[in-house]
N, C-alpha and C positions, 0 to 999 in steps of 0.2 A: 327261086322267087321267094319264097316266105325270108330264107336267109336275108336275101338284099335286104328288103325290107327290116326284118330286125337289126342289120347295121345300119340302117339310118337311123332308126330310131334311139340307137347307142349313141350314135355321132350327135346328134342333135340333142341332147340329156347333157354328154359333156359340156361339148360349147356352151349350152346355157349355165351349166354350173362354174366353170371358167369364167366366163362374164361378172358372175356374181360374184366370186371369189376376188376379182380384180377391183369389183367396183367398192367391193368393203376395204381391200388394200387401200385405197385410195380416199376413203372418205375419213380425215384427220381432227374433225372438227369436237370443239371441249376439251382439243390436249391443251399443255400449258405451252407456250414457246418458248424453247430452249431446254424442255424436260422440267422434271420434276414431278410432284406430287402436291405441292401444297403452296401456300401466297405465306409471304411475309412484307408486314408493311412496320415504318416507325413514325407515330404520330405523339407533340410536344400535347402536353397536356393544357396549354391555352389554346388552342384548336378552338375556330368558334366553331358554333351548329352549322350546317351548310356549306362546309368550307370538304374539299376533297380528298380524302384520304390517298387514295391511291389506285391507280387503273389494274384490272386483271390481266393477265397475260396469256387471254383463251383466244385457241385459232376458231375463226369462225367471227360473224355479221350478226351481230344479236338482232340487228333488224330485217334480217333477212335468212339464216339458218341455220340460228341458235335462240333459243331463249335462255336468258340469266334471273334465278331465284333463288331468295336465299330461303332455307330452311327454317331457320330460328324465326319466329313473328315477330318478337319485342326487341327487337336487337339493336343498339344504340347506334349503328351505321345501314346502312340501306343501297340499293343498286339503281343509279338512277337509270329511268326509261330508254331503252334502244341505244344505251352505253356501258361501256364496261366499266366506269368510275363508281369507289363506296365512299358514298356520302354521309360525314357524321349530320345524325342525327339528335344525338343527346351528347352532353357536354363531358368530357373526359376530367381525371384527375387521379395524379400517380399516390395523393393519398387515400386516393378512394372516400373524399369527403362528399363531394358535389357529385362524384361518377364515378363509372368503373375503372379501376385503374387497370385495364388489359380487355383486351374484347377478343372472341374467339367466335368465328362462324363458318357454315358449311354454306356453301354456292351451289346450289343443283344447274350443271349448264344440260340444254336439251336438245337434240339435232333435229331439226325441222325435217321433213318427208322423210322419217324414220321409225321405223317400229323398235328399236330398240332403246331400253332405258335411260334416265340420263345419269350422267358423271358426278360427283358430287366432289367439290377442290374444297378440303380446309383452310379457309383464311386465317390468320393470326395476328393483332394489332397491337404492337407493345408502343405503352403511354411511356413518353421520358419525361424526366422532371423539369420545372421552371422555377425561378424565384419567384413564387406565385404568394409565399407569405411572410406576412411578417412577425418577428419574435411579439411570442406573448410574455408579459410577466407575471407571475408564481406570486400569490399572497400580496399583491403591490396595494393601494401606496404603501411605503413603510415608516413605521415610528418609533422611534427612539427616545430613553431617557440619558444624559449624556452631564457627568457633574463636570462644573469648570475647573478642576484642578487634574482634569485627564491628560497624562503627559502626550507631547506630540509622537506621532507614529503607532500610537493604542490604535489595535485593530476595535473599532466601535461598532461596526454589523458586520456579521458574515451569514452567508445562505441568500446573498442578493442572489436569484434567479430567472431566464428569462428563458421561455422555451421554443424554437422554432418547428414547424411542424413540413418543411423540406425535406426531402433525402436526407441521408447523412454526405456532407460534404459541404462544401464553402456555401451554399444555400443554407445550411444550418447550422453552421457556424457563428456564434455569437459574441458579438464583443462591447464592452461596457466602456460610460463614457461620463462624464458629468459635466453638465453643457453649462455657460458664461449664465453668469447671474451675480445677486449682491452677496452674496455666501461662498459662493461656488469657488472661494480659495479656502475654506475651512477644512473640507474634506476630498480625500480622491480615492480612485480605484488602486490597488496594488498593482494589478498588471489588468489589461484590458481584458483577458481573458477569464477574468477571477471576479465574482462579486461579491468581493473584501472592500468596505470603507475603512478607509484609516486616517486622524487627525492631524493634519496639516499645521493649524494654527491655533494659539491657545485661546479658550471661550473666558471672556466676562459675564458672571450672571449680572453683576450691576450695568453691564452695557447692553448686553440683549438675554432676551428671558428663553426666546426660541426662534427658532430660524427652520426656512425649509429651501432644499438644494433639489433641485430638477436634473435627472438622470437619464441617459439613453441607452436601449438597446437594438443593435443594428448588426444583419447578415452579412455576409461578404460578398453577397451578389453584385453585379454591375449593371444597375446601379444597384445599391442594397436598400433594403427594406428596414424600416426600425418603428422603434414604438419609445415614446415617453411617459415616466413616471414623476412619481415627488418622493421627496425622502424627509419626514418633518421630524428636527429634531429640540425637542425639550430639555433647556438646561438649568440644573441643579444646582444647587447657590450649596457650595461650601464655605468653612470658617474660614477664609481667605485675609478678611479686611479685620482691621481692628474697630474699636469702638471710636466714635468720633464727639466731642462736646458742640454745642450750638453757637460757643463762641470759645476764643481763644484767651480770654482775659475777663473776668470777671469783678467788678466792685462791691465794698461793703465798706460799713465803720465800725468800728470798735464803739465797746459797749462798757458806760462804770461798774457792770457788774455780769451775775449770769443772764443769758437770755440769748435767745433765736438772733441772729444777725441778720438784716435785709439786706439782699445781694441785688445787685442792679447789674445792666442794663433791664436782666431777667432771671429766672431760678434756674441753678446750675441743670443743667441737661444733657444727657447724654444717650447716643443710642448706637445699637452694631448698623455697622454698613453693610452686611452681608441681610440685603431686604430678603432672601427667601430663609433665614434663616429665624434674626430679629431676637438673638438671645437678650436672657434678663442681664440686667446690670446692678453692680453693688459697686458702692462709692468708700473711699477711704482717704485718709491724709496722709501723705507723704510727708514727711517734717524735712524744710528744707533749712532749720535755723536751729539745728540742732534737734533735742526731744521735749522743747518745749509747746510746739506747737499741738503736739500729740496730748499734751496736760492742758493746755490751755484750752486748747476747742475740739470739738465733737463733729463730725456728718453725720446725718441718716443716713442707712446704705441704703435707704431705696427713693427716696425723695429727692435727696442731696441739700436738705436743710440743713445750714452751718450752724452749731451753737456755740455759743462762749462759755465756758464751764466754770468759770470763777474771775474775779476781779482782777486788772492786770496789775503789775507792782508800778509806783508813778515812772520808775525810768522808764518802762516798755512802753505805758500808756500813752505818751506823748510820741510815739515815734509808730511810722505805721511798718504794717506788718504783710507778710506775702506768702501765701498758704499755698502749697500744691496738692491739688484734690486729684485724686487716680481713681479712673472710673474702668473697670473689670470685668470681662464677660466670667458667666456664672459656670458653664458648662468648659472653658477654657481661660483655665489662670493667665496662659503668655499670651492674651487678647485684650489692649486694656490701652488706654488713652490719658492724656496728662492735660491739665489746665492749671491755672495759676489765677488766686483771688487777692485782691490786693483791696487790703484792711485801713483806713485812714483815722486816726485819732478822733476822739470824740468832739464835736462842736466846742468852740469857745476855747478851745486846748493851745493857748498862741505863744507858751510859755516857752517851746524848743521852737529853733529856725527851721526845721526840721516838718512841720505841720506841714499838713499839703489838705486842700479840700478838694475831691472827688467830685467832677462835672457837676460843678455849682452853675446857676442860672448863667445866660448869654449874657453880657451884657455889651460894653464899649470897649476899648482899648488896654484893658487895667486886668492882668493877671489875680486869681484871689493871691495873696500872702501867702508864701509858703512857698514848698520845693517840691518837685514832680519826682516819683520812685518809681521807678518800670523793673521791670524784669522780663528777658527773651530768653528763647531756649537758644543754644548755639546753631540748631540745625535748622533755624526757621529762616523761610526760603525770600527771597528779595521779594517786598512788595508787601512785605506782610504789615497790617497794622498793628504797631507796637502799643501806643496806647493814643488818648483822645484830650488833648490840650483844651481846655475851656478858660478862655479870660473872664474877666469879673469888671464891673462896676457899674458907670450910669450912662454908658451909651444906651443906642437905641438898638436894638437886633437887629434890622435890616443895612445896619453900616456895615461896610465892608471892611475887614481886619485882614492885612499883611503880616505874616511870620517869617521871621529868617533865624537861622544858626548864626551864634555869632560866638567868638571865643575859643573855638578847637575846630580847628585843620580837619582831625581826622573825622570828627564827628560830623562834620559837613558832608565828607565823601561817605559814611556810612549811613547815615539817615536825610530824610524829608522831610518837612511838613506842608501837608496838605491847604489849601486854604480855610478848610473849615477848623482848624488847628490839630488835625489826625498827624501824631509821627507816624510814617512809614517809616520799612525798614530797606536801604536803598543799596545794599551790598551786603554779599554773604558774610555771616559775622565769624571770628577766631576765637575760638575760647583762650589758644595757648600766646595766643599773641596781644590779646590784650580783652580782659575780664572786665573792665568797667570803663563809661564813658561819661565824663560830667561834660556838661556843655550848658549854655544859656539862649533859651529863644527869646527873641524879642518880637514884640507884635506895638503894630501902631494903624492908627487911621489913615487916611488918604490925605495927603498935603505935610504928613510928618508931623502930628500933632497927637500931644500923650503918649508918647512912646513910654514903654512899660516892658519889663522881662521878668523872666522866671529861670530859677536851675533846673535845670534835667539831670538826674541821673539813673542809666540804664545800665542795671548790672545784667550780664551775660552768664547765664546758667550752664553749666556743660553739658554735651551728650556725646553719646559713645557712636563717634563718626567714625573711628578706626579699629578695623577688627588688628586683636594680636599677630604677630610675623616673628617665625624664627630667621635667623640669621642665614640657615645653611636646609637645604628640602632633604638633609639625610645627616646622621648623626652618626659615628662609628669610633665604639671605643677597647682598647685593649686592659686586659689584666693582666699583671704583673703574678703575684702568687696569693690567691685569696684565702688560700688553706692558713695562712696565718692568721687563727684567730685573735691572735692579742693585740693583730692593726686593728681591729672592726673601732667605728666605722671607717673604711679608707673611701678617698675619693677617687673617683673616676674618669670623671670628667667634666664638663660643663656645657649645657643645653644653652645657647643664647635665642632669647626673645626681647622683644620691644613692643611697645604701641603709641601710635601717635596721639591718643589722647593722654593730656599730662596728668592729670590729676588719678586716672586708673591703675587699681595694683594688680601683679599677675600671682597666678597662682598656679602651681604644676601637681599633675594628679600623671602616674604612671598606669598603663593597662597591658596585663599581661600573661602570661604562665609565672614567669617568676618574678611578676612586679612585687611581690614580697619580700625579695631579697634585698629592692633598691629605693630610697627615698630622695627627693628633690626638695632641694630648701627653695624660699623666695625669690633667690636669685641665679636658679638656675642650675646649683654643683649638682649633679648626681655621687651619690653615695651606695656605697653598699652598706649594709647593718646588718647581713645575716649573712649565712655561709652554707653549703651543702657538697655533699662527697659526688652528687653525680648532676655536675653541671655540664651540660652538653659544652661544644667545641662555640657554639654561638646560640646568645639569649636574644630572643627579636620583644622589643617593647614599642608601647604606642606613649608617647610623652603628648597630654594635652593642657596648653596654657589657657586660661582664662581670665580676662579680665573683670574691675569690677565695677565697670556700667553697667547702665540703666538703660534697653536692654541688657545680660550681659555677653559678651559674644567670646568665639574660643576658636585655637585653631591646634592643629594636631602632625605629627611628625613623627616616623621611625627611626628609631633607634635600636643599633645591635652592639650587645656587649659581647666581644669575643675573649677565648682565654690563648694565652701566651701556648707553643708548641708543648713546652716541656711542662708546664704546669697542666694542659688538656691531657698529657701523655699522663702524667702522674695521677690527678684525678680519677680518668677513665680506666686506669691498670690497678687503682689501688683495691675494687671489689677481687681481681683476677689475683692476687697476691693473696687476699685473706684465705682463698678457697686452697689457695697450693697449701697455704700454713695450715689448712686444717685434716688436707690430706696427708702431710706427712706425718702429722701426729697419730692419725686414725693408722695407718701402716706400724708407726712405732708399737703403737699398743696394742696391733693383731701379734705384729710380730715378739713381742712380753709373753701374750698368752699363751704363743704356739711352743714358745724355749721352756716354760715354767712346766704344760705336759709332757712335755721331751724328755727332760730332766727326770721328769717325775716316773715315768717308764721306765726310762733306762738306771732308775733306782733300784726297782723290783727287779730286774733282767739280771742286776750286778750282784744282789744277794742270793738269787737262786742259782747263781755260777759259784758262789761262796760257799754254797751250800754242797753241790757235787764235789768240788773239789777235797773237800775233808772228806766225805765217806768213800771217797776213792783210794785215801791212802791209812785207811783202818787195817790192824795188824792180826785182829781175828776169823779165826773158819767161819764163814759164813753159812750157816745151812740151809740146803733147797725148799725151796717152796713145797705145799702137798704136791703140787702135779710135777716135780721131777725137776724145774728149773731153778737156775741157780740164780738166791737172792742177793749177790753181791753187786749185782746194777741197779738195785732199789736204795743203795747208799746207805741204808739203816738196816740193824739187828734186829731180831726180834726181842720180846720184850723176855722172856724167859733165858736166855743165851746172855742178854744183858745181866738178869740179877744173879746168874751162875759166874760171870766173871767179877761180880763187885768185887769181891773181897781180895782178889788179887792185885787190885788197882790201887795201891797206897804209895806207889812210889809218883814222885812226881813228874817226871817225864812222860809217863805210860798214862798213868792220869790224865793231864794235862791234855795229850795226843788226841784219847776217847774224846774227851770235853769237846775238844775241839771239834773233833771228825760228828761229833752226833748235836751240836748245839747249832739254833739255828739263830745266834746272832752273829756267826760268823767270823772273820778274822780281827774284828775291833775286841771280840770277847777273849779272842785267843790269846790276845797282847794282855791283856790284862791280868788274865792268870798268869804269864810268864814274870811279867813285874810284881804281881803279891808274891808269887814263891821266891823271887829272890829276896826279898826284902823281909817277908814273914812268914817262913815254912808252918806254923799252925794256922794261922788265921789264911792262909790259902788256901791248906788243905779244909778246913773248914767249909771255906767258900764253894769249893770243889765238890764237896758232897752235897752241897744245896742245888747248886748248879745240875748236878747230876739228876736230883729227886726230882726236876723241874724239866730235864732232858727226858728221864723215864716215863713220865707222862707224856708229853708231844710225843715220844718215838710211839707211845702202846698205840695213841689214837692215828699215827699216820702209818705203823705199820698194819693196823687192823684197815685202812682201806688200801696201802698195798696189796693185799692177799686178794681184797676184792678182787683190783684191777690185776691181777695177775691171773684171778681166773677168767675175767673179760676178755684180757689179751690169748690165752688159750682159746678160747671159744673161735676170735677170730683166725688164730690160725686154720681152726677146724671148717673157718667159712660163714662162720654165725655173727660177726660182731663188724661192722661198719670203721669203730672209732679205735685208734693206735693208743693203747697206754700211756705211749711216750706223749700223744697229746693231752692227753688228762692230767697226765704229770705237769704238763705245761700251765696248763690250764689253772690246778690247785695254785702252781707259786706265781 
């Protein structure tokens, strides 16, 4: 019974445990649908507050059997009550400026009717970039100073830069451009991706002193975002304009003596047209009638007042004079302007028909008696007022006067007269074609009453209209043989140049490394005037021709002077030939020195051989040395043996043989003795006796040395000396 109760209790406990386990296995609430342990969402940074980022894939019903909460209290997102949706609570920003660039939260899922702890689900929200930022200019607006002589294509402004805060990519890639405007054609960007401005059009300070260009920076988004700014350019004036006189022609009257000349219609005045510089002007007189203008007149360098320095000769006082006045900038002598001053003879001088009255009071249709002299430059533009012709007489000032040119069809085409008597240029002048016009102008009142005429002489002043021109763009000449100095100067060729201005004279100048060897005469002939031995195969020069006009104009052409092959090889090999000759002379000198040393050495060896030969042919018995060695190997006898043998040596043959054997003079002495013995026996005997005395003295000294060397030789045989006696004999001789 007890056992049966125990088994029943165990069975109930087992069933209860199995039921509990089965219930636990079937409860999968708070797990993610499809598996996984975290949730990832993507949200654009332009998502609005209150929008749904995404829905959690959690098993269970939030309103019935699960509860979803966030562990983070101040999170940019929240869970909508009763749903699984994540709602944006704060703005998101990929750049992190106005909101977080990424969101990481933990969602706690709790099961209802369960004692188990809630499950934590990590949620990662990644913020993606959108084109929400426009480029921002750095350092804008921009300002710079620009000289009016800046060359087109010059980079005038570098470092223009705009920064886009969007993430790297097309949303942050900035492109630059100039916007249409009044001055937008003056500048442009090198490339749209580089903020460097270049000049596209020349700027003139006299036209515009400053201007502003609008530029834009935009990204590559769709649609793009952009920002605009301005570049203000201040133009700097440069010295690119010549001075200008207020009038082209001034009038005055000659004086009877020295004094200031009154100028009409106003004082002489010129100013620099570079308004930003306004350089100081200095006035001077340019003589157009020889050197007399500079002698008779002077002009104040700053005020422009003309002064007559002396009374004119009577022959010149009755003629009008035209003075050319030059206005030059102080800081740049190359900038100048010219005007003319016409001086009429003194009033009351009517002895000459060429007398002229300058701007008399206006009257009727009658000209003042005289001739009008006018000068005009060749480069004057059509429409230029040449002169003002004023009639005189007793008519009223309000009477209309009619003018017309008569007597010269060429003048009628070239000039015209206005209703007020102003002489105007109708066509361009050509000094080469016509240098002077002479014609008559008639004036008349309406109805043809009181017709009068006057003569007008117009002198055309030449202007430097043409630049010198070479006939060829390149000149090449060849030299036959420049090494013949007696042919210098030698004509190389001719450089042909011409100028369209008839009165201009040309002058040539050569430049280059070898220009000092050549000269060009005024006719263009190229002469070789000097020579060198190291001339190259081709000598390159620059020839510049300059005319004598005002201002001077010039042109340059390259010139090449070549050497012919045979001449070039001779010139180039001359130095090599000199080196070879010097080497040969050095070898010959060295060979002569070696030969001299060799012959001297050979002469010494020959003398030693002669002495050895004579010593071997002696007939006397040579006693042994003190060590028992035969002394005949030393070729000489001892002094005492010689003294014993002297009385028996009076015979000619024996005495001559001994002298020859013991003499240090060799075979030459032997021949001398034999010759003398044949001619004069007594003289030969006396000579032989003296020779024996000298030989005896030398033999004594030599025998003394030989005795010492013999001892050394014996010591050598005993192993105490290294040097042989034969070696020492060789050293001695």
